[in-house]
Residue, then its C-alpha position, 0 to 999 in steps of 0.5 A: m475492491d470497488n469500495i477501495i477504488s471509489s475511496l481513492n477517487y480514481a479518475l481512471g477506469f479498471n482497464e486504464r489502471k490495469k494497463k498502467s500496472a502492466e506498463l510499470l511491471s514491464k519497465h521495472p520487472h524487479q519491482v511491484p506497484i503499491i498504492l497506500y490509502t486510508n480513511i479520510k476521517s483517520n487524519i493520517e497525512i500520507v505524503k506519498n501514496k504510490y510506490l515501486v518497491s523492490k521484490n526482494v524487500k521484506f515487508s517490515q523494511f517497506m513499512i519503515q520507509v513508509r513510516k518516515h513519510i506519514k505524519i502522526n503523533f508519537n503516541e499513535s501506532i499505524f497498522f498496514l492491512v492488505n485485504n483486511k489482514i495484517m501482514l507478516l513483517n518477515e514476508l517478502v514484498e514479492t510474495l505479498y504482491n503475488n498473493e494479494k494483488s488486485a485484479d488491476g495489478f496494483l497492491y493496495i495497502y490500507i493504513c490505519k492508526e490507533s492510540t497507544y499508551g506508554 
């Protein structure tokens, strides 16, 4: 987890992030806070990296929304990893959050891309 935080260049410490996630969860009890990140060398432009996502949304629906905000070439595919695992597309965001959230209360999702042919 420490390498994720350092790669995101957070100015806030752990306690501040935990407080922020608790505030978000209390203000929006039917949503979960998600932060997207990527490797700097991957050349993925993430226009928006912080999301509040409804708990009853399937992960595949969230992926479609994120895909609209990412600029990649037509011959590239993106993959979403949480704790180095590819998530099930039919899993609810709430289940994913409950199982994989960070100790600071945020769900961190790593985005990577691969070239595809076809």
